[in-house]
DRENPA-104925 format. One record per atom (N, C-alpha, C, O, CB): residue in three letters; x, y, z. Coordinates in steps of 0.2 Angstrom, whole numbers, always signed. Glycine has a CB too. Example, Ala and Ser with C-alpha at 12.3 -4.5 7.8 and 13.67 -1.06 7.14 Angstrom:
<atoms>
(atom 'ALA'; (+66; -28; +39))
(atom 'ALA'; (+62; -22; +39))
(atom 'ALA'; (+66; -16; +39))
(atom 'ALA'; (+71; -17; +42))
(atom 'ALA'; (+57; -22; +45))
(atom 'SER'; (+64; -11; +35))
(atom 'SER'; (+68; -5; +36))
(atom 'SER'; (+64; +0; +39))
(atom 'SER'; (+67; +6; +40))
(atom 'SER'; (+70; -3; +29))
</atoms>
This chain:
<atoms>
(atom 'MET'; (+4; -6; +0))
(atom 'MET'; (+0; +0; +0))
(atom 'MET'; (+4; +6; +0))
(atom 'MET'; (+10; +6; +3))
(atom 'MET'; (-5; +0; +6))
(atom 'LYS'; (+2; +11; -4))
(atom 'LYS'; (+6; +17; -4))
(atom 'LYS'; (+2; +23; -2))
(atom 'LYS'; (-4; +23; -3))
(atom 'LYS'; (+9; +18; -11))
(atom 'ALA'; (+5; +28; +1))
(atom 'ALA'; (+2; +35; +2))
(atom 'ALA'; (+7; +40; +0))
(atom 'ALA'; (+13; +40; +0))
(atom 'ALA'; (+1; +35; +10))
(atom 'ARG'; (+3; +45; -2))
(atom 'ARG'; (+7; +51; -5))
(atom 'ARG'; (+5; +57; -1))
(atom 'ARG'; (-1; +58; +0))
(atom 'ARG'; (+6; +52; -13))
(atom 'VAL'; (+9; +61; +2))
(atom 'VAL'; (+8; +67; +6))
(atom 'VAL'; (+10; +73; +3))
(atom 'VAL'; (+16; +73; +1))
(atom 'VAL'; (+11; +66; +13))
(atom 'HIS'; (+6; +78; +1))
(atom 'HIS'; (+8; +84; -2))
(atom 'HIS'; (+8; +89; +4))
(atom 'HIS'; (+3; +90; +7))
(atom 'HIS'; (+3; +86; -8))
(atom 'VAL'; (+14; +93; +4))
(atom 'VAL'; (+15; +98; +10))
(atom 'VAL'; (+16; +104; +6))
(atom 'VAL'; (+21; +105; +2))
(atom 'VAL'; (+21; +96; +15))
(atom 'MET'; (+12; +109; +8))
(atom 'MET'; (+13; +116; +5))
(atom 'MET'; (+13; +121; +11))
(atom 'MET'; (+10; +120; +16))
(atom 'MET'; (+8; +118; +0))
(atom 'LEU'; (+17; +127; +10))
(atom 'LEU'; (+16; +132; +15))
(atom 'LEU'; (+9; +135; +15))
(atom 'LEU'; (+6; +135; +9))
(atom 'LEU'; (+21; +138; +13))
(atom 'LYS'; (+7; +137; +20))
(atom 'LYS'; (+0; +140; +21))
(atom 'LYS'; (+0; +146; +17))
(atom 'LYS'; (+5; +150; +17))
(atom 'LYS'; (-2; +141; +28))
(atom 'ASN'; (-6; +148; +15))
(atom 'ASN'; (-7; +155; +12))
(atom 'ASN'; (-5; +160; +17))
(atom 'ASN'; (-7; +160; +22))
(atom 'ASN'; (-14; +156; +9))
(atom 'GLY'; (-1; +165; +14))
(atom 'GLY'; (+1; +171; +19))
(atom 'GLY'; (+8; +170; +22))
(atom 'GLY'; (+10; +174; +24))
(atom 'GLY'; (-4; +172; +24))
(atom 'VAL'; (+10; +164; +21))
(atom 'VAL'; (+17; +162; +24))
(atom 'VAL'; (+22; +164; +18))
(atom 'VAL'; (+21; +161; +12))
(atom 'VAL'; (+18; +155; +26))
(atom 'LEU'; (+27; +168; +19))
(atom 'LEU'; (+32; +170; +14))
(atom 'LEU'; (+35; +163; +12))
(atom 'LEU'; (+37; +159; +15))
(atom 'LEU'; (+37; +174; +17))
(atom 'ASP'; (+36; +163; +5))
(atom 'ASP'; (+39; +157; +2))
(atom 'ASP'; (+45; +159; -2))
(atom 'ASP'; (+45; +161; -8))
(atom 'ASP'; (+34; +154; -3))
(atom 'PRO'; (+51; +160; +1))
(atom 'PRO'; (+57; +163; -2))
(atom 'PRO'; (+59; +158; -8))
(atom 'PRO'; (+62; +161; -13))
(atom 'PRO'; (+63; +164; +2))
(atom 'GLN'; (+59; +152; -8))
(atom 'GLN'; (+61; +147; -13))
(atom 'GLN'; (+56; +148; -19))
(atom 'GLN'; (+58; +148; -25))
(atom 'GLN'; (+60; +140; -11))
(atom 'GLY'; (+50; +149; -18))
(atom 'GLY'; (+45; +150; -23))
(atom 'GLY'; (+47; +157; -27))
(atom 'GLY'; (+47; +157; -33))
(atom 'GLY'; (+38; +151; -21))
(atom 'GLU'; (+48; +162; -23))
(atom 'GLU'; (+50; +168; -26))
(atom 'GLU'; (+57; +168; -30))
(atom 'GLU'; (+57; +171; -35))
(atom 'GLU'; (+51; +174; -20))
(atom 'ALA'; (+61; +164; -28))
(atom 'ALA'; (+68; +163; -31))
(atom 'ALA'; (+66; +159; -38))
(atom 'ALA'; (+69; +161; -43))
(atom 'ALA'; (+73; +159; -27))
(atom 'VAL'; (+62; +154; -38))
(atom 'VAL'; (+60; +151; -44))
(atom 'VAL'; (+57; +156; -49))
(atom 'VAL'; (+58; +156; -55))
(atom 'VAL'; (+56; +145; -42))
(atom 'LYS'; (+52; +160; -46))
(atom 'LYS'; (+48; +165; -50))
(atom 'LYS'; (+53; +169; -54))
(atom 'LYS'; (+53; +171; -60))
(atom 'LYS'; (+43; +168; -46))
(atom 'HIS'; (+58; +172; -50))
(atom 'HIS'; (+63; +177; -52))
(atom 'HIS'; (+67; +173; -58))
(atom 'HIS'; (+69; +176; -63))
(atom 'HIS'; (+68; +179; -47))
(atom 'ALA'; (+70; +167; -56))
(atom 'ALA'; (+74; +163; -61))
(atom 'ALA'; (+70; +162; -68))
(atom 'ALA'; (+73; +162; -73))
(atom 'ALA'; (+76; +157; -58))
(atom 'LEU'; (+64; +160; -67))
(atom 'LEU'; (+60; +159; -73))
(atom 'LEU'; (+59; +165; -77))
(atom 'LEU'; (+60; +165; -83))
(atom 'LEU'; (+53; +156; -72))
(atom 'GLY'; (+58; +171; -74))
(atom 'GLY'; (+58; +178; -77))
(atom 'GLY'; (+65; +179; -81))
(atom 'GLY'; (+65; +182; -87))
(atom 'GLY'; (+56; +183; -73))
(atom 'ALA'; (+70; +178; -78))
(atom 'ALA'; (+77; +179; -80))
(atom 'ALA'; (+78; +174; -87))
(atom 'ALA'; (+82; +176; -91))
(atom 'ALA'; (+82; +178; -75))
(atom 'LEU'; (+75; +169; -87))
(atom 'LEU'; (+75; +164; -92))
(atom 'LEU'; (+71; +166; -98))
(atom 'LEU'; (+70; +162; -103))
(atom 'LEU'; (+74; +157; -90))
(atom 'GLY'; (+67; +171; -97))
(atom 'GLY'; (+62; +173; -103))
(atom 'GLY'; (+55; +171; -102))
(atom 'GLY'; (+51; +172; -106))
(atom 'GLY'; (+65; +171; -109))
(atom 'PHE'; (+53; +168; -96))
(atom 'PHE'; (+46; +165; -95))
(atom 'PHE'; (+43; +171; -92))
(atom 'PHE'; (+42; +171; -85))
(atom 'PHE'; (+46; +158; -91))
(atom 'ASP'; (+40; +175; -95))
(atom 'ASP'; (+37; +181; -93))
(atom 'ASP'; (+30; +180; -90))
(atom 'ASP'; (+28; +185; -86))
(atom 'ASP'; (+37; +187; -98))
(atom 'GLY'; (+26; +175; -91))
(atom 'GLY'; (+19; +174; -89))
(atom 'GLY'; (+18; +172; -82))
(atom 'GLY'; (+13; +170; -80))
(atom 'GLY'; (+16; +170; -94))
(atom 'VAL'; (+24; +170; -78))
(atom 'VAL'; (+23; +167; -72))
(atom 'VAL'; (+22; +173; -67))
(atom 'VAL'; (+26; +177; -66))
(atom 'VAL'; (+30; +163; -70))
(atom 'GLU'; (+16; +173; -64))
(atom 'GLU'; (+14; +178; -59))
(atom 'GLU'; (+15; +176; -52))
(atom 'GLU'; (+16; +180; -47))
(atom 'GLU'; (+7; +180; -60))
(atom 'GLY'; (+16; +170; -50))
(atom 'GLY'; (+17; +167; -44))
(atom 'GLY'; (+20; +160; -43))
(atom 'GLY'; (+18; +156; -48))
(atom 'GLY'; (+11; +168; -39))
(atom 'VAL'; (+24; +158; -39))
(atom 'VAL'; (+26; +151; -38))
(atom 'VAL'; (+26; +150; -30))
(atom 'VAL'; (+28; +154; -26))
(atom 'VAL'; (+33; +151; -41))
(atom 'ARG'; (+23; +144; -29))
(atom 'ARG'; (+23; +141; -22))
(atom 'ARG'; (+27; +135; -22))
(atom 'ARG'; (+25; +130; -27))
(atom 'ARG'; (+16; +141; -19))
(atom 'GLN'; (+32; +133; -18))
(atom 'GLN'; (+35; +127; -19))
(atom 'GLN'; (+34; +123; -13))
(atom 'GLN'; (+33; +126; -7))
(atom 'GLN'; (+43; +128; -19))
(atom 'GLY'; (+33; +117; -14))
(atom 'GLY'; (+31; +112; -8))
(atom 'GLY'; (+35; +106; -9))
(atom 'GLY'; (+40; +105; -12))
(atom 'GLY'; (+24; +110; -8))
(atom 'LYS'; (+33; +100; -6))
(atom 'LYS'; (+36; +94; -6))
(atom 'LYS'; (+31; +88; -6))
(atom 'LYS'; (+25; +89; -4))
(atom 'LYS'; (+41; +93; +0))
(atom 'VAL'; (+33; +83; -9))
(atom 'VAL'; (+29; +77; -10))
(atom 'VAL'; (+33; +71; -6))
(atom 'VAL'; (+38; +70; -7))
(atom 'VAL'; (+27; +75; -17))
(atom 'ILE'; (+29; +68; -1))
(atom 'ILE'; (+32; +62; +2))
(atom 'ILE'; (+28; +56; +0))
(atom 'ILE'; (+22; +56; +2))
(atom 'ILE'; (+32; +64; +10))
(atom 'GLU'; (+32; +51; -2))
(atom 'GLU'; (+29; +45; -4))
(atom 'GLU'; (+31; +40; +1))
(atom 'GLU'; (+36; +39; +3))
(atom 'GLU'; (+31; +42; -11))
(atom 'LEU'; (+26; +36; +4))
(atom 'LEU'; (+26; +31; +9))
(atom 'LEU'; (+24; +24; +7))
(atom 'LEU'; (+19; +24; +4))
(atom 'LEU'; (+23; +33; +16))
(atom 'ASP'; (+28; +19; +8))
(atom 'ASP'; (+27; +12; +7))
(atom 'ASP'; (+24; +10; +13))
(atom 'ASP'; (+28; +9; +18))
(atom 'ASP'; (+32; +8; +4))
(atom 'LEU'; (+18; +8; +14))
(atom 'LEU'; (+15; +6; +20))
(atom 'LEU'; (+13; -2; +20))
(atom 'LEU'; (+11; -4; +15))
(atom 'LEU'; (+9; +10; +22))
(atom 'ALA'; (+13; -4; +26))
(atom 'ALA'; (+10; -11; +27))
(atom 'ALA'; (+3; -11; +26))
(atom 'ALA'; (-1; -6; +27))
(atom 'ALA'; (+12; -14; +34))
(atom 'GLU'; (+0; -16; +23))
(atom 'GLU'; (-7; -17; +22))
(atom 'GLU'; (-11; -16; +28))
(atom 'GLU'; (-9; -18; +34))
(atom 'GLU'; (-9; -24; +19))
(atom 'GLY'; (-16; -12; +28))
(atom 'GLY'; (-20; -11; +34))
(atom 'GLY'; (-19; -5; +37))
(atom 'GLY'; (-22; -3; +42))
(atom 'GLY'; (-19; -17; +39))
(atom 'THR'; (-13; -1; +35))
(atom 'THR'; (-12; +5; +38))
(atom 'THR'; (-17; +10; +36))
(atom 'THR'; (-19; +11; +30))
(atom 'THR'; (-5; +8; +36))
(atom 'THR'; (-20; +14; +41))
(atom 'THR'; (-26; +18; +40))
(atom 'THR'; (-23; +25; +38))
(atom 'THR'; (-18; +27; +39))
(atom 'THR'; (-30; +18; +46))
(atom 'GLU'; (-28; +29; +35))
(atom 'GLU'; (-27; +36; +33))
(atom 'GLU'; (-26; +40; +39))
(atom 'GLU'; (-22; +44; +40))
(atom 'GLU'; (-32; +39; +29))
(atom 'GLN'; (-29; +38; +45))
(atom 'GLN'; (-28; +41; +51))
(atom 'GLN'; (-21; +41; +54))
(atom 'GLN'; (-18; +45; +56))
(atom 'GLN'; (-33; +38; +56))
(atom 'THR'; (-18; +35; +53))
(atom 'THR'; (-11; +34; +55))
(atom 'THR'; (-7; +38; +51))
(atom 'THR'; (-2; +41; +54))
(atom 'THR'; (-9; +26; +54))
(atom 'VAL'; (-8; +39; +44))
(atom 'VAL'; (-4; +44; +40))
(atom 'VAL'; (-5; +51; +42))
(atom 'VAL'; (+0; +55; +42))
(atom 'VAL'; (-6; +43; +33))
(atom 'THR'; (-11; +52; +44))
(atom 'THR'; (-12; +59; +47))
(atom 'THR'; (-8; +61; +53))
(atom 'THR'; (-6; +66; +54))
(atom 'THR'; (-20; +60; +48))
(atom 'GLU'; (-8; +56; +57))
(atom 'GLU'; (-4; +56; +63))
(atom 'GLU'; (+3; +57; +62))
(atom 'GLU'; (+7; +61; +65))
(atom 'GLU'; (-5; +50; +68))
(atom 'MET'; (+6; +54; +57))
(atom 'MET'; (+13; +55; +55))
(atom 'MET'; (+14; +62; +52))
(atom 'MET'; (+19; +65; +54))
(atom 'MET'; (+15; +50; +49))
(atom 'CYS'; (+9; +65; +49))
(atom 'CYS'; (+10; +72; +46))
(atom 'CYS'; (+10; +76; +52))
(atom 'CYS'; (+14; +81; +52))
(atom 'CYS'; (+4; +73; +42))
(atom 'GLU'; (+5; +75; +57))
(atom 'GLU'; (+4; +80; +62))
(atom 'GLU'; (+11; +80; +67))
(atom 'GLU'; (+13; +85; +70))
(atom 'GLU'; (-2; +78; +67))
(atom 'LYS'; (+14; +74; +68))
(atom 'LYS'; (+20; +73; +72))
(atom 'LYS'; (+26; +75; +69))
(atom 'LYS'; (+31; +77; +72))
(atom 'LYS'; (+19; +67; +75))
(atom 'LEU'; (+27; +73; +62))
(atom 'LEU'; (+34; +74; +59))
(atom 'LEU'; (+34; +77; +52))
(atom 'LEU'; (+38; +81; +51))
(atom 'LEU'; (+37; +67; +59))
(atom 'LEU'; (+29; +75; +48))
(atom 'LEU'; (+30; +76; +41))
(atom 'LEU'; (+29; +83; +39))
(atom 'LEU'; (+31; +86; +34))
(atom 'LEU'; (+26; +71; +37))
(atom 'ALA'; (+24; +87; +43))
(atom 'ALA'; (+23; +94; +41))
(atom 'ALA'; (+23; +98; +47))
(atom 'ALA'; (+22; +96; +53))
(atom 'ALA'; (+15; +94; +38))
(atom 'ASN'; (+25; +104; +46))
(atom 'ASN'; (+25; +109; +52))
(atom 'ASN'; (+19; +112; +51))
(atom 'ASN'; (+18; +117; +48))
(atom 'ASN'; (+32; +114; +51))
(atom 'THR'; (+14; +110; +55))
(atom 'THR'; (+7; +112; +55))
(atom 'THR'; (+6; +119; +57))
(atom 'THR'; (+0; +122; +55))
(atom 'THR'; (+3; +108; +59))
(atom 'VAL'; (+11; +123; +59))
(atom 'VAL'; (+10; +130; +61))
(atom 'VAL'; (+11; +134; +54))
(atom 'VAL'; (+7; +139; +54))
(atom 'VAL'; (+16; +132; +66))
(atom 'ILE'; (+15; +132; +50))
(atom 'ILE'; (+16; +136; +44))
(atom 'ILE'; (+14; +132; +37))
(atom 'ILE'; (+14; +134; +32))
(atom 'ILE'; (+23; +138; +43))
(atom 'GLU'; (+13; +125; +38))
(atom 'GLU'; (+12; +121; +32))
(atom 'GLU'; (+5; +117; +32))
(atom 'GLU'; (+2; +116; +38))
(atom 'GLU'; (+17; +116; +31))
(atom 'SER'; (+2; +116; +27))
(atom 'SER'; (-4; +112; +26))
(atom 'SER'; (-2; +106; +22))
(atom 'SER'; (+3; +106; +19))
(atom 'SER'; (-10; +116; +23))
(atom 'TYR'; (-6; +101; +23))
(atom 'TYR'; (-5; +94; +19))
(atom 'TYR'; (-11; +91; +17))
(atom 'TYR'; (-16; +92; +20))
(atom 'TYR'; (-1; +90; +24))
(atom 'THR'; (-10; +87; +12))
(atom 'THR'; (-16; +82; +10))
(atom 'THR'; (-13; +75; +9))
(atom 'THR'; (-7; +75; +8))
(atom 'THR'; (-19; +85; +3))
(atom 'VAL'; (-17; +70; +10))
(atom 'VAL'; (-15; +63; +10))
(atom 'VAL'; (-19; +60; +5))
(atom 'VAL'; (-25; +60; +4))
(atom 'VAL'; (-16; +60; +17))
(atom 'GLU'; (-15; +56; +1))
(atom 'GLU'; (-18; +52; -4))
(atom 'GLU'; (-16; +44; -3))
(atom 'GLU'; (-10; +43; -2))
(atom 'GLU'; (-16; +54; -12))
(atom 'ILE'; (-21; +40; -2))
(atom 'ILE'; (-20; +33; -1))
(atom 'ILE'; (-21; +29; -8))
(atom 'ILE'; (-26; +30; -11))
(atom 'ILE'; (-24; +30; +5))
(atom 'ALA'; (-16; +25; -10))
(atom 'ALA'; (-17; +21; -16))
(atom 'ALA'; (-16; +14; -15))
(atom 'ALA'; (-17; +10; -19))
(atom 'ALA'; (-11; +23; -21))
</atoms>
């Protein structure tokens, strides 16, 4: 069983990496980019029977800084 966790900075939190990517894209001639938010994807290989609740607990305790980040969980 696999789970995928998408972690992004919450709206309103400064994203310096996203701003750097936006600036670099502009310098490369990609003028239509108005904003960039950078996040991370964490893929987990889980034992059968692992619940989405367990993955949520993993996010709350380790995988995401819930003060400044939000996350979504996909179970496959």
